[in-house]
C-alpha positions as CSV (number, residue, x, y, z in Angstrom):
1,X,143.3,74.9,86.7
2,X,143.2,78.1,84.7
3,X,144.2,80.1,87.7
4,X,147.1,77.9,88.4
5,X,148.3,78.0,84.8
6,X,148.0,81.8,84.8
7,X,150.2,82.1,88.0
8,X,152.7,79.7,86.5
9,X,153.0,81.8,83.3
10,X,153.6,84.9,85.3
11,X,156.2,83.1,87.5
12,X,158.1,82.1,84.4
13,X,158.0,85.6,82.9
14,X,159.0,87.4,86.0
15,X,162.8,87.0,85.5
16,X,162.3,88.5,82.0
17,X,160.4,91.4,83.4
18,X,163.0,92.0,86.1
19,X,165.6,92.3,83.4
20,X,163.5,94.9,81.5
21,X,163.1,97.3,84.4
22,X,164.9,100.6,83.7
23,X,164.3,102.7,86.7
24,X,161.8,105.2,85.2
25,X,159.5,107.0,87.6
26,X,156.1,107.2,85.9
27,X,153.6,105.2,83.9
28,X,154.0,105.6,80.2
29,X,153.3,103.9,76.9
30,X,156.1,101.6,75.6
31,X,157.8,101.7,79.0
32,X,160.3,99.0,77.9
33,X,161.0,100.4,74.4
34,X,164.7,101.1,75.2
35,X,165.6,98.3,77.6
36,X,163.9,95.6,75.5
37,X,161.9,96.6,72.4
38,X,160.3,93.2,72.0
39,X,159.2,92.8,75.7
40,X,155.5,93.3,75.1
41,X,155.5,91.4,71.9
42,X,157.2,88.4,73.6
43,X,154.7,88.3,76.4
44,X,151.7,88.7,74.0
45,X,153.0,85.7,72.0
46,X,152.9,83.7,75.2
47,X,149.4,84.9,76.0
48,X,148.1,83.7,72.7
49,X,149.7,80.3,73.2
50,X,148.2,80.0,76.7
51,X,144.8,81.0,75.5
52,X,144.9,78.4,72.7
53,X,145.3,75.7,75.3
54,X,143.2,77.0,78.1
55,X,140.6,79.5,77.0
56,X,139.2,80.0,80.5
57,X,142.5,81.6,81.6
58,X,141.4,84.8,79.8
59,X,138.3,85.0,81.9
60,X,140.3,84.5,85.1
61,X,142.5,87.4,84.1
62,X,139.6,89.7,83.5
63,X,138.4,88.9,87.0
64,X,142.0,89.5,88.3
65,X,141.9,93.0,86.9
66,X,138.8,93.9,89.1
67,X,140.1,92.2,92.2
68,X,143.5,93.9,92.1
69,X,142.6,97.3,90.9
70,X,139.9,98.0,93.4
71,X,142.3,97.8,96.4
72,X,145.1,100.2,97.3
73,X,147.6,98.9,94.7
74,X,147.9,96.0,92.4
75,X,148.9,92.7,94.1
76,X,150.7,92.0,90.8
77,X,152.0,95.3,89.6
78,X,154.5,94.6,86.9
79,X,153.7,96.6,83.8
80,X,153.5,93.7,81.4
81,X,151.1,91.8,83.6
82,X,148.6,94.6,82.6
83,X,149.6,93.9,79.0
84,X,148.6,90.3,79.7
85,X,145.1,91.5,80.7
86,X,144.8,93.7,77.6
87,X,145.8,90.8,75.4
88,X,143.5,88.4,77.2
89,X,140.6,90.8,76.5
90,X,141.5,90.7,72.8
91,X,141.4,86.9,72.9
92,X,137.9,87.2,74.2
93,X,136.8,89.3,71.3
94,X,137.2,92.5,73.2
95,X,138.5,95.9,72.0
96,X,142.1,96.7,71.2
97,X,143.6,99.5,73.3
98,X,146.9,100.5,74.8
99,X,147.7,100.6,78.5
100,X,150.5,102.4,80.2
101,X,153.3,100.3,81.8
102,X,156.0,100.7,84.4
103,X,154.3,99.6,87.6
104,X,156.1,98.2,90.6
105,X,154.8,95.7,93.2
106,X,153.5,96.4,96.6
107,X,155.5,95.4,99.6
108,X,152.3,94.5,101.4
109,X,149.6,92.0,100.7
110,X,146.1,93.3,100.4
111,X,144.3,90.0,100.1
112,X,142.1,90.7,103.1
113,X,141.0,94.1,101.6
114,X,139.9,92.7,98.3
115,X,136.5,91.5,99.5
116,X,135.9,94.8,101.3
117,X,136.8,96.8,98.2
118,X,135.3,95.1,95.2
119,X,131.6,95.2,94.5
120,X,129.6,92.2,95.7
121,X,127.0,90.4,93.7
122,X,124.4,91.3,96.4
123,X,125.4,94.9,96.6
124,X,122.9,97.6,95.5
125,X,123.7,99.3,92.3
126,X,124.1,102.6,94.2
127,X,126.8,101.1,96.3
128,X,128.6,99.7,93.2
129,X,128.4,103.1,91.5
130,X,129.8,104.7,94.7
131,X,132.8,102.3,94.9
132,X,133.7,102.8,91.3
133,X,133.3,106.6,91.5
134,X,135.8,106.6,94.4
135,X,138.5,105.6,92.0
136,X,137.4,107.9,89.2
137,X,135.1,105.7,87.1
138,X,131.8,107.4,86.2
139,X,128.4,105.9,85.8
140,X,128.8,105.2,82.0
141,X,132.2,103.5,82.7
142,X,130.8,101.4,85.5
143,X,127.9,100.1,83.3
144,X,130.6,99.2,80.7
145,X,132.8,97.4,83.3
146,X,129.9,95.3,84.5
147,X,129.7,94.1,80.9
148,X,132.7,91.9,81.7
149,X,130.0,89.6,83.1
150,X,129.4,88.8,79.4
151,X,132.1,86.1,79.8
152,X,132.7,83.4,82.4
153,X,130.3,81.8,84.8
154,X,128.8,82.1,88.3
155,X,128.7,79.3,90.8
156,X,125.3,78.3,92.0
157,X,126.0,79.3,95.6
158,X,126.0,82.9,94.4
159,X,122.7,82.9,92.5
160,X,120.3,80.4,94.1
161,X,118.8,83.2,96.3
162,X,117.2,84.5,93.1
163,X,115.4,81.3,92.3
164,X,114.7,79.7,95.7
165,X,112.4,79.5,97.5
166,X,110.6,81.7,95.0
167,X,111.8,83.1,91.7
168,X,112.8,86.8,91.7
169,X,109.8,88.5,90.0
170,X,112.1,90.6,87.8
171,X,113.4,87.4,86.2
172,X,112.2,86.0,82.9
173,X,110.3,82.7,83.8
174,X,111.9,80.6,81.1
175,X,115.3,81.9,82.2
176,X,114.5,81.0,85.8
177,X,113.7,77.4,84.7
178,X,117.0,77.2,82.9
179,X,118.8,78.3,86.1
180,X,116.9,75.7,88.2
181,X,118.2,73.0,85.8
182,X,121.7,74.3,86.3
183,X,121.3,74.7,90.0
184,X,118.8,72.1,91.1
185,X,119.1,72.7,94.9
186,X,118.7,75.8,97.0
187,X,121.6,74.7,99.2
188,X,124.5,73.8,96.8
189,X,127.8,72.5,98.1
190,X,130.2,75.5,98.1
191,X,133.0,73.2,97.0
192,X,131.1,71.9,94.1
193,X,131.5,73.3,90.6
194,X,127.9,73.7,89.7
195,X,127.5,76.9,87.8
196,X,125.7,78.8,85.1
197,X,127.2,80.7,82.3
198,X,126.7,84.5,82.4
199,X,125.8,84.5,78.7
200,X,124.5,81.3,77.2
201,X,124.7,82.6,73.6
202,X,128.3,83.9,73.5
203,X,129.9,82.8,76.8
204,X,133.5,83.3,75.7
205,X,133.0,86.6,73.8
206,X,133.1,90.0,75.4
207,X,130.2,91.6,73.6
208,X,127.0,93.5,74.2
209,X,124.8,90.4,74.4
210,X,125.0,90.9,78.2
211,X,123.0,94.1,77.9
212,X,120.5,92.5,75.5
213,X,119.9,89.8,78.1
214,X,119.4,92.4,80.8
215,X,116.7,94.0,78.7
216,X,115.1,90.6,78.4
217,X,115.1,90.2,82.2
218,X,117.9,87.6,82.0
219,X,120.4,89.1,84.4
220,X,122.2,86.4,86.2
221,X,123.1,88.3,89.4
222,X,121.1,90.8,91.3
223,X,123.5,93.6,90.6
224,X,123.2,92.9,86.9
225,X,119.5,93.2,86.7
226,X,119.5,96.4,88.8
227,X,121.2,98.1,85.9
228,X,118.0,98.2,84.0
229,X,115.9,99.6,86.9
230,X,118.1,102.4,88.1
231,X,117.5,105.7,86.3
232,X,121.2,106.5,86.3
233,X,122.3,103.3,84.6
234,X,119.3,102.1,82.4
235,X,120.0,104.6,79.6
236,X,123.5,103.2,79.1
237,X,122.2,99.7,79.2
238,X,120.0,100.5,76.3
239,X,122.7,102.3,74.4
240,X,125.2,99.4,74.9
241,X,122.6,96.8,74.0
242,X,122.1,98.6,70.7
243,X,125.7,99.3,69.8
244,X,128.6,96.8,70.5
245,X,131.1,99.4,69.3
246,X,129.9,101.9,71.8
247,X,130.1,99.3,74.6
248,X,133.7,98.4,73.6
249,X,134.7,102.1,73.5
250,X,133.4,102.7,77.0
251,X,134.8,99.5,78.3
252,X,138.3,100.4,77.0
253,X,138.1,103.9,78.6
254,X,136.9,102.5,81.9
255,X,139.6,99.7,82.0
256,X,142.3,102.3,81.5
257,X,141.0,104.3,84.4
258,X,140.7,101.2,86.5
259,X,144.2,100.1,85.6
260,X,145.8,103.4,86.6
261,X,144.3,103.4,90.1
262,X,147.0,104.2,92.6
263,X,150.0,102.7,90.8
264,X,153.4,102.4,92.4
265,X,156.2,103.8,90.3
266,X,159.9,104.9,90.5
267,X,161.4,103.9,93.8
268,X,158.1,102.9,95.4
269,X,157.4,99.3,96.3
270,X,159.5,96.6,94.8
271,X,159.8,94.2,91.8
272,X,158.9,90.8,93.1
273,X,160.9,87.8,92.3
274,X,157.8,85.7,92.6
275,X,154.7,87.8,92.0
276,X,152.6,85.8,94.5
277,X,154.8,86.9,97.5
278,X,156.5,89.9,98.9
279,X,160.3,89.7,98.6
280,X,162.0,88.3,101.7
281,X,164.9,90.8,101.5
């Protein structure tokens, strides 16, 4: 439902965004300052309204950022869509930071490339680090970006291998029992909505509780728990667990790097009439 509502909101805002485009050729802050000074303010107002009705929408947009930015170009590349993500992070208690705008849409669909490009929950931490490094995000930034697992949930089909047939020895026993209650079968229906929250204490707040849980051996996914055992990442886990402000600072920095991965600007690409589809000419 949240995903559908998010798409509907963008569809309604696209005509407004088309009107704002002014033909500039690079990303910049306040891209729409001359053509429509209130553009970003208007869209942020709509984000707040949407979040007040459907809080899970914010989590969906955080996931959208990772899915789209790890492929060649954003599937939805309009500048203010990125402002939506920035504002959604604020609604989740995340940091306030500015993102450059002025992106255009790709004329191709990279849906098939998404799963090949983004980190998988079963990937080794070394592979995850390598993938993020390929787009300019360092180890510290990668550890911070994985902190987005502080919010949202994971379907049982993606985590049962850690508790069945035997419990992962790196997992806290009490936490394993909790997961078994949430996911009572080793063969869950992929279409079912059985899930576990990433963070039981503050499931809708982007905070450093994620790292505290990791230090307590309560990582939900394999890639999460590996952060504490890898010598490259474990020092940052400890620092972020101890300082929420430090986590937010590094998260902001990494999101900006991620958001500026291979943007289309100027005459590149197009401005889609419906952000879900390439224009039909």
